[in-house]
Backbone as JSON, one array per atom type, in Angstrom:
{
  "sequence": "MACMSATPEKHVEAPSSSRFNDYDRIAEGYTAENETSLVNAYYERPAMLELAGDVTGRRILDAGCGSGPLFSALRDRGAIVTGIDASAGMLEMARRRLGADADLRVADLAGPLPFPDDAFDDVIASLVLHYLQDWGPTLAELRRVLRPGGRLLISVDHPFVITLMRHMAGEKPSYFGTRNRIEEWTMGGQTAQMSFWDRPLHAMTEAFTTAGFRISVISEPPFVPEARELFPEELREIEPTRTRFLSFLFFVLEAN",
  "N": [[358.85, 107.43, 135.83], [360.47, 108.61, 133.0], [359.62, 110.06, 129.94], [360.81, 110.66, 126.76], [360.57, 112.74, 123.93], [361.34, 113.52, 120.55], [360.22, 115.82, 119.6], [358.43, 117.66, 121.46], [355.78, 118.73, 120.91], [352.37, 119.95, 120.63], [349.68, 117.6, 120.36], [347.7, 117.13, 117.54], [344.36, 116.72, 116.77], [343.04, 116.28, 114.31], [343.79, 116.24, 110.8], [344.96, 119.23, 109.23], [344.44, 121.6, 106.55], [346.9, 122.13, 105.55], [350.01, 121.19, 103.95], [351.61, 118.12, 104.77], [354.53, 117.29, 106.77], [356.4, 119.22, 105.96], [359.38, 119.84, 105.58], [360.94, 121.65, 104.23], [359.91, 124.11, 104.95], [360.58, 124.35, 107.66], [363.29, 124.04, 107.75], [365.68, 125.49, 108.55], [365.16, 126.08, 111.27], [364.71, 123.5, 112.31], [367.2, 122.33, 111.85], [368.86, 123.83, 113.57], [367.72, 123.14, 116.04], [368.17, 120.38, 116.09], [370.92, 120.22, 116.26], [371.73, 120.56, 118.94], [369.94, 119.39, 120.71], [368.71, 117.34, 123.41], [367.63, 114.73, 122.79], [368.41, 114.28, 120.16], [371.21, 115.11, 119.71], [372.53, 114.12, 121.96], [371.63, 111.62, 122.44], [370.15, 110.02, 120.31], [371.87, 110.26, 118.0], [374.57, 109.66, 118.99], [374.02, 107.02, 119.82], [373.36, 105.73, 117.42], [375.79, 105.93, 116.03], [377.38, 104.39, 117.68], [376.22, 101.87, 117.31], [376.83, 101.53, 114.63], [379.59, 101.21, 114.64], [382.96, 100.46, 113.6], [383.41, 102.11, 110.7], [385.16, 102.52, 108.66], [386.02, 102.94, 105.35], [383.63, 101.85, 104.47], [380.78, 101.75, 102.37], [378.16, 103.83, 102.7], [374.72, 104.51, 102.85], [372.99, 107.26, 103.83], [369.92, 107.43, 104.64], [367.41, 109.62, 104.43], [368.76, 111.92, 105.3], [368.58, 114.53, 106.2], [369.82, 117.55, 107.5], [372.4, 116.71, 107.58], [374.04, 115.96, 109.92], [374.66, 113.34, 110.85], [375.7, 112.17, 108.54], [378.03, 113.74, 108.35], [379.43, 112.91, 110.69], [379.82, 110.19, 110.16], [381.37, 110.32, 107.84], [383.64, 111.58, 108.88], [384.6, 109.47, 110.3], [385.65, 107.85, 108.4], [383.99, 106.66, 106.51], [382.43, 106.16, 103.28], [380.11, 108.16, 102.14], [376.76, 108.55, 101.05], [374.03, 110.72, 100.8], [370.49, 110.95, 101.06], [367.38, 112.68, 100.78], [363.97, 113.7, 101.07], [363.46, 116.36, 101.17], [364.35, 119.28, 99.66], [365.09, 121.62, 100.88], [366.22, 120.79, 103.33], [368.39, 119.41, 102.31], [369.83, 121.49, 101.24], [370.68, 122.76, 103.56], [372.31, 120.69, 104.46], [374.28, 120.7, 102.47], [375.55, 123.1, 102.96], [376.81, 122.45, 105.33], [378.41, 120.22, 104.65], [379.8, 120.67, 102.29], [380.43, 121.31, 98.76], [381.16, 119.04, 97.4], [379.95, 116.86, 98.52], [378.02, 113.88, 98.29], [374.91, 114.22, 97.68], [371.44, 113.76, 97.31], [368.14, 114.42, 96.11], [365.55, 112.39, 97.04], [362.77, 110.24, 97.46], [361.86, 108.13, 100.01], [359.62, 106.59, 99.8], [359.46, 105.73, 97.24], [361.1, 104.32, 94.24], [364.67, 103.96, 94.47], [367.55, 105.82, 93.37], [369.78, 104.06, 92.7], [372.04, 101.37, 91.87], [371.69, 97.75, 92.24], [373.03, 96.25, 95.23], [374.66, 98.38, 96.07], [375.61, 99.45, 98.44], [377.31, 99.02, 101.59], [376.2, 99.5, 104.06], [373.06, 100.77, 105.18], [371.68, 103.57, 106.71], [368.9, 104.48, 108.42], [367.73, 106.95, 109.96], [365.45, 107.94, 112.22], [363.28, 108.11, 110.34], [361.6, 106.17, 109.11], [359.18, 106.15, 110.48], [357.6, 108.07, 109.33], [356.3, 106.9, 107.24], [353.52, 105.18, 105.91], [353.33, 102.6, 104.78], [355.7, 100.23, 105.09], [356.67, 98.22, 103.49], [357.39, 98.48, 100.54], [359.51, 100.33, 100.8], [361.4, 99.05, 102.52], [361.98, 96.89, 100.87], [363.31, 98.18, 98.74], [365.52, 99.24, 100.12], [366.71, 96.89, 100.89], [367.39, 95.94, 98.35], [369.41, 97.72, 97.45], [371.43, 97.16, 99.18], [374.37, 95.25, 99.67], [374.66, 91.63, 99.75], [374.58, 90.44, 103.05], [374.97, 92.96, 104.01], [374.19, 95.79, 106.19], [371.29, 97.2, 107.73], [370.57, 99.93, 109.57], [368.4, 101.24, 111.93], [366.42, 103.77, 113.44], [363.52, 104.6, 115.24], [360.46, 106.17, 116.41], [359.72, 105.04, 119.63], [357.45, 102.44, 120.06], [356.09, 101.94, 122.44], [356.39, 104.25, 124.01], [354.97, 106.22, 122.66], [352.31, 105.34, 122.84], [352.08, 105.35, 125.64], [352.45, 108.09, 126.26], [350.19, 109.2, 125.08], [348.19, 107.97, 126.53], [348.74, 109.17, 129.0], [347.95, 111.7, 128.39], [345.27, 111.49, 128.52], [343.98, 110.11, 126.52], [342.83, 107.14, 124.74], [344.46, 105.24, 123.1], [344.81, 102.64, 120.6], [347.14, 100.15, 120.84], [347.74, 97.93, 119.23], [347.86, 98.19, 116.31], [348.31, 99.85, 113.14], [348.48, 103.27, 113.08], [347.62, 106.66, 112.42], [349.25, 109.68, 113.37], [349.13, 113.08, 114.05], [351.15, 115.9, 114.43], [351.92, 119.24, 115.45], [354.55, 121.2, 114.64], [356.63, 123.84, 115.63], [359.3, 125.66, 114.64], [362.09, 127.76, 114.52], [360.43, 129.93, 114.08], [358.64, 129.08, 112.18], [355.86, 127.07, 111.24], [354.75, 123.71, 110.9], [352.72, 120.98, 109.85], [353.03, 117.72, 110.93], [353.06, 114.36, 109.99], [352.8, 111.15, 111.31], [353.24, 107.58, 111.4], [352.31, 105.28, 113.56], [353.15, 102.08, 114.82], [352.84, 98.75, 116.19], [355.38, 96.82, 117.94], [355.52, 94.16, 116.96], [354.57, 94.42, 114.36], [356.58, 95.91, 113.19], [358.82, 94.13, 113.31], [357.85, 91.99, 111.79], [357.63, 93.22, 109.3], [360.34, 93.67, 108.74], [361.45, 91.03, 108.54], [359.9, 89.98, 106.49], [360.82, 91.47, 104.36], [363.27, 90.38, 103.93], [365.29, 90.58, 105.82], [367.45, 89.86, 108.58], [367.09, 90.12, 112.02], [369.47, 91.45, 114.04], [370.08, 93.08, 116.22], [368.21, 94.64, 118.77], [367.76, 97.63, 120.29], [367.67, 99.69, 123.2], [369.07, 102.3, 123.99], [371.45, 103.98, 126.26], [371.58, 107.48, 127.24], [374.23, 109.86, 126.55], [376.91, 110.36, 128.95], [377.52, 113.12, 129.53], [375.15, 114.42, 129.19], [373.68, 114.74, 131.53], [374.74, 116.93, 132.89], [374.33, 118.94, 131.03], [371.58, 118.99, 130.6], [369.99, 119.32, 133.05], [367.36, 119.83, 134.03], [365.61, 118.49, 132.29], [366.36, 115.86, 132.82], [365.84, 115.55, 135.43], [364.0, 113.9, 136.83], [365.02, 111.4, 136.56], [366.8, 108.94, 138.2], [370.09, 109.32, 139.62], [371.67, 107.05, 139.17], [370.61, 105.91, 136.95], [370.61, 105.65, 133.38], [368.99, 105.74, 131.19], [366.1, 106.46, 129.17], [362.71, 106.31, 127.94], [362.39, 106.72, 124.53], [363.39, 106.49, 121.67], [363.53, 103.6, 119.48], [365.88, 101.2, 118.45], [367.27, 99.35, 115.74], [369.37, 96.83, 114.34], [369.74, 95.36, 111.32], [370.38, 92.58, 109.2], [371.1, 91.92, 105.82], [369.77, 89.22, 104.23]],
  "CA": [[359.33, 107.1, 134.48], [360.58, 109.78, 132.13], [359.43, 109.76, 128.52], [361.4, 111.71, 125.94], [360.18, 112.79, 122.52], [362.2, 114.44, 119.79], [359.48, 117.05, 119.33], [357.33, 117.67, 122.41], [354.77, 119.71, 120.52], [351.02, 119.5, 120.93], [349.06, 116.63, 119.45], [346.58, 117.7, 116.8], [343.42, 115.62, 116.63], [342.63, 116.04, 112.93], [344.65, 116.93, 109.84], [344.55, 120.51, 108.7], [344.55, 121.65, 105.1], [348.28, 122.37, 105.15], [350.76, 120.02, 103.52], [352.28, 117.47, 105.88], [355.96, 116.98, 106.76], [357.03, 120.23, 105.12], [360.68, 120.17, 106.15], [361.47, 122.85, 103.59], [359.44, 125.27, 105.72], [361.21, 124.44, 108.98], [364.65, 123.5, 107.59], [366.68, 126.17, 109.37], [364.82, 125.9, 112.67], [364.93, 122.11, 112.69], [368.64, 122.1, 111.88], [369.38, 124.41, 114.8], [367.23, 122.32, 117.16], [368.8, 119.06, 116.02], [372.34, 120.33, 116.59], [372.05, 120.58, 120.37], [368.87, 118.86, 121.55], [369.02, 116.15, 124.19], [367.3, 113.45, 122.16], [369.14, 114.12, 118.9], [372.66, 115.25, 119.79], [373.11, 113.42, 123.11], [370.98, 110.32, 122.6], [369.95, 109.24, 119.09], [373.03, 110.24, 117.11], [375.64, 108.83, 119.55], [373.61, 105.62, 119.83], [373.47, 105.21, 116.06], [377.21, 105.78, 115.72], [377.86, 103.25, 118.45], [375.76, 100.67, 116.63], [377.53, 101.43, 113.35], [380.93, 100.7, 114.9], [384.03, 100.9, 112.71], [382.85, 102.26, 109.35], [386.24, 102.9, 107.76], [385.97, 102.38, 104.0], [382.33, 101.26, 104.15], [379.88, 102.57, 101.55], [376.97, 103.99, 103.54], [373.63, 105.38, 102.43], [372.27, 107.95, 104.9], [368.58, 107.53, 104.06], [366.73, 110.63, 105.23], [369.95, 112.51, 105.95], [368.3, 115.84, 106.76], [370.86, 118.58, 107.31], [373.69, 116.07, 107.45], [374.94, 115.75, 111.05], [375.11, 111.95, 110.89], [376.57, 112.07, 107.36], [379.31, 114.34, 108.71], [380.11, 112.08, 111.67], [380.24, 108.96, 109.49], [382.47, 110.68, 106.95], [384.81, 111.82, 109.72], [385.08, 108.16, 110.76], [386.25, 107.14, 107.29], [383.01, 106.05, 105.62], [382.12, 106.78, 102.0], [378.7, 108.38, 102.47], [375.8, 109.18, 100.16], [372.86, 111.14, 101.55], [369.26, 111.27, 100.33], [366.3, 113.23, 101.58], [362.88, 114.18, 100.23], [363.37, 117.81, 101.31], [365.43, 120.06, 99.05], [365.52, 122.6, 101.87], [367.13, 120.15, 104.26], [369.64, 119.1, 101.6], [370.59, 122.74, 101.13], [371.36, 122.9, 104.85], [373.36, 119.68, 104.49], [375.38, 121.1, 101.6], [376.3, 124.15, 103.68], [377.62, 121.79, 106.34], [379.28, 119.16, 104.14], [380.58, 121.12, 101.15], [379.85, 121.1, 97.44], [381.52, 117.73, 96.86], [379.2, 115.8, 99.19], [377.07, 113.17, 97.42], [373.57, 114.45, 98.24], [370.44, 113.67, 96.25], [366.73, 114.43, 96.49], [364.91, 111.1, 96.76], [361.69, 109.92, 98.37], [361.97, 106.74, 100.43], [358.41, 105.86, 99.44], [359.55, 105.32, 95.83], [362.35, 103.68, 93.84], [365.89, 104.71, 94.78], [368.37, 105.99, 92.17], [371.04, 103.36, 92.88], [372.01, 99.99, 91.4], [371.68, 96.7, 93.26], [374.26, 95.97, 95.98], [375.51, 99.57, 95.99], [376.06, 99.92, 99.75], [377.59, 98.08, 102.68], [375.27, 99.82, 105.14], [372.08, 101.85, 105.06], [371.23, 104.08, 108.0], [367.61, 105.18, 108.33], [367.66, 107.57, 111.27], [364.21, 108.67, 112.52], [362.6, 108.43, 109.09], [360.57, 105.21, 108.7], [357.88, 106.4, 111.11], [356.8, 108.96, 108.48], [355.73, 106.13, 106.15], [352.42, 104.29, 106.26], [353.63, 101.25, 104.32], [357.14, 100.02, 105.1], [357.05, 97.14, 102.59], [358.17, 98.9, 99.37], [360.75, 101.01, 101.22], [362.34, 98.04, 102.99], [362.41, 96.12, 99.7], [364.29, 98.98, 98.02], [366.73, 99.3, 100.92], [367.34, 95.56, 100.76], [367.95, 95.83, 97.0], [370.64, 98.5, 97.28], [372.44, 96.63, 100.08], [375.03, 94.01, 99.27], [374.35, 90.5, 100.65], [375.3, 90.55, 104.3], [375.02, 94.35, 104.44], [373.4, 96.12, 107.38], [370.34, 98.31, 107.78], [370.46, 100.45, 110.94], [367.14, 101.99, 111.96], [365.84, 104.29, 114.67], [362.14, 105.06, 115.07], [359.76, 106.44, 117.66], [359.46, 103.82, 120.4], [355.99, 102.26, 120.03], [355.51, 101.97, 123.78], [356.35, 105.59, 124.57], [353.91, 106.98, 122.03], [351.07, 104.91, 123.47], [352.09, 105.82, 127.02], [352.25, 109.54, 126.31], [348.8, 109.51, 124.73], [347.4, 107.6, 127.71], [348.97, 110.2, 130.01], [347.2, 112.88, 127.95], [343.84, 111.23, 128.67], [343.43, 109.41, 125.37], [342.82, 105.68, 124.83], [344.88, 104.75, 121.79], [344.99, 101.21, 120.43], [348.53, 99.84, 120.53], [347.9, 96.83, 118.28], [347.43, 98.55, 114.97], [349.02, 100.97, 112.53], [347.59, 104.4, 113.23], [348.21, 107.94, 112.06], [349.36, 110.69, 114.43], [349.49, 114.39, 113.5], [351.67, 116.87, 115.38], [352.25, 120.57, 114.93], [355.89, 121.62, 115.05], [357.03, 125.22, 115.36], [360.75, 125.79, 114.78], [362.61, 128.9, 113.79], [359.34, 130.82, 113.74], [357.81, 128.49, 111.13], [355.03, 125.96, 111.72], [354.42, 122.68, 109.91], [351.97, 119.82, 110.3], [353.83, 116.53, 110.74], [352.27, 113.14, 110.02], [353.55, 109.96, 111.68], [352.5, 106.32, 111.42], [352.73, 104.46, 114.69], [352.8, 100.67, 114.67], [353.38, 97.97, 117.31], [356.67, 96.18, 117.72], [355.43, 92.96, 116.13], [354.41, 94.83, 112.97], [357.91, 96.3, 112.72], [359.67, 92.96, 113.1], [357.31, 91.24, 110.67], [358.01, 93.93, 108.07], [361.76, 93.45, 108.5], [361.72, 89.67, 108.09], [359.26, 89.8, 105.18], [361.66, 92.12, 103.35], [364.51, 89.64, 103.74], [366.31, 90.96, 106.79], [367.58, 89.16, 109.86], [367.25, 91.09, 113.12], [370.62, 91.1, 114.87], [370.11, 93.89, 117.43], [367.15, 95.57, 119.15], [368.46, 98.4, 121.32], [367.11, 100.84, 123.91], [370.38, 102.69, 124.49], [371.54, 105.07, 127.23], [372.06, 108.78, 126.78], [375.65, 110.01, 126.85], [377.08, 110.84, 130.33], [377.53, 114.58, 129.69], [373.79, 114.96, 129.1], [373.17, 115.11, 132.86], [375.18, 118.29, 133.21], [373.8, 119.88, 130.05], [370.12, 119.01, 130.63], [369.6, 118.9, 134.41], [365.92, 119.89, 134.23], [364.98, 117.41, 131.53], [366.7, 114.56, 133.4], [365.7, 115.68, 136.89], [363.23, 112.8, 137.41], [365.74, 110.14, 136.39], [367.74, 108.74, 139.3], [371.49, 109.47, 139.18], [372.26, 105.78, 138.73], [369.98, 105.46, 135.71], [371.14, 106.32, 132.19], [368.1, 105.48, 130.06], [364.7, 106.88, 129.19], [361.98, 105.87, 126.76], [362.33, 107.73, 123.48], [363.45, 105.84, 120.37], [363.88, 102.19, 119.45], [366.93, 101.01, 117.45], [367.44, 98.01, 115.19], [370.39, 96.51, 113.35], [369.26, 94.26, 110.5], [371.34, 92.07, 108.22], [370.47, 91.51, 104.57], [369.98, 87.8, 103.97]],
  "C": [[359.36, 108.36, 133.63], [360.43, 109.35, 130.68], [359.95, 110.93, 127.71], [360.91, 111.6, 124.51], [361.06, 113.79, 121.82], [361.53, 115.79, 119.63], [358.27, 117.12, 120.25], [356.31, 118.76, 122.11], [353.38, 119.15, 120.75], [350.53, 118.51, 119.9], [347.83, 117.28, 118.83], [345.63, 116.58, 116.44], [343.08, 115.31, 115.18], [343.55, 116.78, 111.98], [344.09, 118.28, 109.44], [344.71, 120.49, 107.18], [345.98, 121.86, 104.62], [348.96, 121.07, 104.75], [351.56, 119.45, 104.68], [353.78, 117.35, 105.65], [356.74, 117.94, 105.85], [358.35, 120.67, 105.75], [361.33, 121.36, 105.47], [361.12, 124.1, 104.42], [360.24, 125.46, 107.01], [362.69, 124.05, 108.94], [365.66, 124.17, 108.52], [366.41, 125.97, 110.85], [365.07, 124.49, 113.14], [366.42, 121.8, 112.78], [369.25, 122.63, 113.17], [368.97, 123.59, 116.02], [367.97, 121.0, 117.23], [370.26, 119.09, 116.46], [372.63, 120.08, 118.07], [371.01, 119.94, 121.26], [369.32, 117.59, 122.27], [368.81, 114.88, 123.39], [368.03, 113.23, 120.84], [370.65, 114.07, 119.12], [373.28, 114.41, 120.9], [372.46, 112.06, 123.38], [370.95, 109.56, 121.28], [371.23, 109.14, 118.25], [374.2, 109.44, 117.72], [375.29, 107.34, 119.56], [373.75, 105.0, 118.45], [374.93, 105.01, 115.66], [377.83, 104.62, 116.47], [377.45, 101.94, 117.79], [376.49, 100.45, 115.31], [378.94, 100.88, 113.52], [381.97, 101.28, 113.95], [383.49, 100.92, 111.28], [383.91, 102.64, 108.33], [386.12, 102.18, 106.42], [384.63, 101.81, 103.6], [381.49, 102.26, 103.35], [378.53, 102.64, 102.28], [375.98, 104.93, 102.89], [372.95, 105.94, 103.67], [370.89, 108.29, 104.35], [367.7, 108.42, 104.93], [367.76, 111.41, 106.01], [369.69, 113.87, 106.56], [369.41, 116.83, 106.47], [372.26, 118.02, 107.43], [374.56, 115.86, 108.68], [375.48, 114.33, 111.15], [376.05, 111.66, 109.72], [377.97, 112.57, 107.73], [380.1, 113.45, 109.66], [380.61, 110.78, 111.04], [381.42, 109.22, 108.56], [383.75, 110.92, 107.73], [385.43, 110.52, 110.21], [385.57, 107.28, 109.61], [385.3, 106.45, 106.35], [382.89, 106.83, 104.32], [380.6, 106.94, 101.96], [377.96, 109.04, 101.31], [374.57, 109.52, 100.98], [371.68, 111.41, 100.64], [368.24, 111.81, 101.3], [365.22, 113.73, 100.62], [362.79, 115.7, 100.22], [364.58, 118.5, 100.69], [365.96, 121.09, 100.02], [366.49, 122.01, 102.88], [368.45, 119.8, 103.59], [370.48, 120.35, 101.38], [371.34, 123.01, 102.43], [372.51, 121.91, 104.96], [374.56, 120.11, 103.65], [376.2, 122.23, 102.23], [377.26, 123.52, 104.69], [378.74, 120.95, 105.71], [380.16, 119.58, 102.97], [379.99, 120.67, 99.83], [380.14, 119.7, 96.9], [380.78, 116.58, 97.52], [378.17, 115.2, 98.24], [375.7, 113.22, 98.07], [372.55, 114.47, 97.12], [369.03, 113.75, 96.84], [366.12, 113.1, 96.09], [363.89, 110.82, 97.85], [361.77, 108.44, 98.72], [360.71, 105.93, 100.14], [358.44, 105.34, 98.01], [360.86, 104.63, 95.53], [363.55, 104.58, 94.13], [366.82, 104.73, 93.57], [369.75, 105.34, 92.29], [370.92, 101.94, 92.33], [371.92, 99.01, 92.56], [373.05, 96.62, 93.94], [375.21, 97.16, 96.03], [376.16, 99.94, 97.33], [376.36, 98.76, 100.69], [376.62, 98.26, 103.84], [374.27, 100.85, 104.66], [371.7, 102.26, 106.47], [369.98, 104.91, 107.78], [367.3, 105.73, 109.72], [366.38, 108.4, 111.4], [363.46, 109.07, 111.26], [361.47, 107.47, 108.75], [359.2, 105.51, 109.31], [357.06, 107.48, 110.38], [356.01, 108.19, 107.41], [354.62, 105.21, 106.64], [352.75, 102.84, 105.94], [355.14, 101.08, 104.24], [357.59, 99.03, 104.03], [357.88, 97.57, 101.4], [359.5, 99.55, 99.73], [361.79, 100.0, 101.68], [362.86, 97.18, 101.83], [363.47, 96.87, 98.9], [365.61, 99.07, 98.8], [367.47, 97.97, 100.89], [368.01, 95.43, 99.39], [369.29, 96.54, 96.87], [371.74, 98.07, 98.24], [373.08, 95.38, 99.48], [374.57, 92.87, 100.19], [375.21, 90.56, 101.91], [375.44, 91.98, 104.8], [374.05, 94.62, 105.58], [372.45, 97.29, 107.11], [370.17, 98.69, 109.24], [369.29, 101.43, 110.97], [366.92, 102.55, 113.37], [364.47, 104.86, 114.35], [361.59, 105.46, 116.43], [359.45, 105.12, 118.35], [357.94, 103.6, 120.48], [355.35, 102.32, 121.41], [355.37, 103.4, 124.3], [355.25, 106.42, 123.95], [352.56, 106.63, 122.66], [350.98, 105.43, 124.9], [351.81, 107.31, 127.11], [350.81, 109.92, 126.0], [347.86, 109.08, 125.85], [347.53, 108.67, 128.8], [348.21, 111.48, 129.68], [345.68, 112.66, 128.01], [343.19, 110.52, 127.51], [343.46, 107.89, 125.62], [343.2, 105.09, 123.48], [344.96, 103.22, 121.77], [346.44, 100.95, 120.04], [348.66, 98.88, 119.35], [347.33, 97.16, 116.91], [348.31, 99.67, 114.44], [348.08, 102.16, 112.49], [348.34, 105.7, 112.95], [348.19, 108.89, 113.26], [349.84, 111.98, 113.79], [349.99, 115.28, 114.63], [351.96, 118.18, 114.67], [353.59, 120.98, 115.5], [356.08, 123.08, 114.69], [358.51, 125.34, 115.67], [361.23, 126.94, 113.93], [361.53, 129.86, 113.34], [358.42, 130.3, 112.65], [357.08, 127.27, 111.69], [354.7, 125.01, 110.6], [353.63, 121.58, 110.59], [352.76, 118.56, 109.95], [352.98, 115.29, 110.94], [353.16, 111.94, 110.29], [352.63, 108.74, 111.61], [353.08, 105.44, 112.51], [352.28, 103.02, 114.46], [353.42, 99.88, 115.83], [354.68, 97.28, 116.93], [356.56, 94.97, 116.8], [355.24, 93.31, 114.66], [355.75, 95.27, 112.37], [358.74, 95.07, 112.38], [359.16, 92.1, 111.94], [357.66, 91.89, 109.33], [359.48, 93.69, 107.73], [362.02, 92.06, 107.92], [361.08, 89.4, 106.73], [360.1, 90.38, 104.06], [363.0, 91.43, 103.16], [365.64, 90.03, 104.65], [366.29, 90.02, 108.0], [367.84, 90.19, 110.94], [368.41, 90.65, 113.99], [370.68, 91.88, 116.18], [368.78, 94.64, 117.56], [367.68, 96.31, 120.37], [367.59, 99.52, 121.88], [368.27, 101.49, 124.67], [370.32, 103.77, 125.57], [371.84, 106.4, 126.55], [373.52, 108.92, 127.18], [375.82, 110.66, 128.23], [376.98, 112.35, 130.49], [376.14, 115.2, 129.61], [373.26, 115.4, 130.45], [373.54, 116.53, 133.23], [374.54, 119.31, 132.28], [372.28, 120.03, 130.13], [369.61, 118.58, 132.0], [368.08, 118.89, 134.62], [365.21, 118.74, 133.52], [365.19, 116.05, 132.17], [366.53, 114.54, 134.91], [365.01, 114.47, 137.52], [363.92, 111.45, 137.27], [366.82, 110.03, 137.46], [369.18, 108.82, 138.79], [372.14, 108.19, 138.68], [371.69, 105.27, 137.42], [370.48, 106.29, 134.53], [370.23, 106.17, 130.99], [366.74, 106.12, 130.29], [364.03, 106.33, 127.94], [361.94, 107.01, 125.75], [362.27, 107.07, 122.11], [363.81, 104.37, 120.54], [364.82, 101.98, 118.26], [367.0, 99.55, 117.01], [368.69, 97.97, 114.31], [369.91, 95.26, 112.64], [370.35, 93.84, 109.54], [370.59, 91.56, 107.0], [370.78, 90.04, 104.29], [370.37, 87.57, 102.51]]
}
């Protein structure tokens, strides 16, 4: 079984004194890594676009847009996209990519969002919710800014793979609880401490339904076919007939 992680950096047992999730520090390095990595460019992003389907004319909020690769792809497909991110450094990278007229705003998903009710047809939260300890207020805000019947598309660290990887490292984590995980990322010569909140699948689904969403899709998608040629070493242990590995978990939710 092959397990893929977006950032295969070492696990740090205890928080350091540095500020967590400092994307400003690693903005350029992370952007470069995200452009071509197996799990981002050839797995997560294509899977999210496949789930989004035809987005022509749809008003989409890219929540946690980072440097804007998904924003760009959605815009190219005819969507009207707004991007938010807590990192001004990542938004600067996004503006370089998307141009001065792109609707990009600094906003923290842990707080109120600067949009009226029913502002969007879709919200896409790509690899961002697992940074938050409490999903309740964030999901409530995302539900508020979605029109009735709108969609929330989510990708997060797969709860099974995180537990499995820690078991393989000799630890004995508890799956059935919300627990903090600290990793050290080094990208572009800069290092940052990253804080994640892992939770079991049932906690995720309960949070979604409590916030007023109906779960329409739970997906563990394949990687794109060209990944085998581009990443032969990473995919060496996966049989030629197999097209999937454990990495992220995807949801499509509908606003009731």
